[in-house]
Each structure stands twice: as C-alpha cells, then as structure tokens.
C-alpha positions in Angstrom: 0.0 0.0 0.0 1.3 3.4 -0.9 1.5 6.0 1.8 0.0 9.2 0.4 2.4 11.3 2.6 5.4 9.7 0.8 7.4 11.8 -1.5 8.4 10.3 -4.9 11.7 10.9 -6.5 12.4 10.1 -10.1 15.3 7.9 -11.0 17.9 9.7 -13.1 18.2 6.5 -15.2 14.9 7.3 -17.0 14.1 9.9 -19.6 10.9 11.2 -21.2 10.6 12.0 -24.9 7.8 13.0 -27.1 7.8 11.1 -30.4 5.1 11.5 -33.0 2.7 13.0 -30.4 3.3 10.0 -28.0 5.0 10.4 -24.7 7.6 7.7 -24.1 9.5 6.9 -20.9 12.5 4.8 -21.2 15.6 3.8 -19.2 19.1 4.7 -20.5 19.9 1.1 -21.4 16.9 0.9 -23.6 15.8 -2.3 -21.8 12.5 -0.8 -20.6 10.1 1.6 -22.3 6.6 2.8 -21.4 4.0 4.7 -23.2 2.6 7.4 -20.9 -0.9 8.8 -21.3 -1.5 12.4 -20.3 -2.4 11.5 -16.7 0.7 9.4 -16.2 2.9 12.1 -17.7 1.4 14.7 -15.4 2.0 12.5 -12.4 5.6 11.8 -13.5 6.3 15.5 -14.0 4.9 16.3 -10.5 7.1 13.5 -9.1 10.0 15.7 -10.1 8.9 18.4 -7.6 9.4 18.1 -3.9 5.8 17.1 -3.2 3.9 14.2 -1.6 1.6 11.8 -3.3 -1.3 13.6 -1.5 -0.1 17.0 -2.9 0.0 15.5 -6.4 -3.6 14.3 -6.0 -4.7 17.7 -4.6 -3.0 19.6 -7.5 -4.6 17.4 -10.2 -8.0 17.5 -8.6 -7.8 21.3 -8.6 -6.5 21.4 -12.2 -9.2 18.9 -13.4 -12.3 19.5 -11.2 -14.6 17.6 -13.7 -12.4 14.4 -13.1 -12.0 14.9 -9.4 -13.7 11.6 -8.5 -11.3 9.4 -10.5 -8.0 11.3 -9.9 -7.0 9.8 -6.6 -7.3 6.2 -7.9 -5.6 7.2 -11.2 -2.7 8.8 -9.3 -2.3 5.8 -7.0 -2.3 3.4 -10.0 0.4 5.5 -11.8 2.6 5.9 -8.7 2.3 2.1 -8.0 3.3 1.3 -11.6 6.2 3.8 -11.6 7.5 2.5 -8.2 7.2 -1.2 -9.3 9.3 -0.4 -12.4 11.8 1.6 -10.4 11.1 4.8 -12.2 10.5 6.5 -8.9 11.4 5.7 -5.3 9.0 6.7 -2.5 10.4 8.3 0.7 8.5 8.7 3.9 9.3 12.0 5.5 
C-alpha cells in the first residue's frame, strides 16, 4: 500500500521523450520503455517536484475538477506502476 504522505523521487536513469505525439518513458539502457498517457505524464512531472503523493492528488483535482472523483485512484495506480518499475522511489518523511 502506498502511503500518500510519501514523496516520490524520479530515478535519473529514466528519460521522457515525445515522439510522434506520443510520450515515451525509457531507461538509459533501452531495456525498458513505457507509453505514458496524459495522466501518467502529469503524475511523473509532478514527481520531479518536492511534493507528496497527496499533494499530487490535490493539485490534479484542482486542475481537473470535472475528473475529481477518479483522480485519486488514477494517481495511485500510476505511482504504483512507476514504483514497481523503479522509475520512482518513495520516501516517507
């Protein structure tokens, strides 16, 4: 279970590039690559800031009030996927 007070930090081994209108996340070795939808890209970009998972949820709920009901679950799903693939590391502070 992800603690929403945890702060994610992005691994420097991963880079994001836009290619033909698609957003790709890949590691420097080229062994792993992921397609990011707009939500996943927004979460990843916010992970680069010094904010908690709860603050990411709050920010996106304010930015997209018409999607407020689904944002928390979407953020938790993305954070879990990024953590499982070692794109981010979660720190409890």
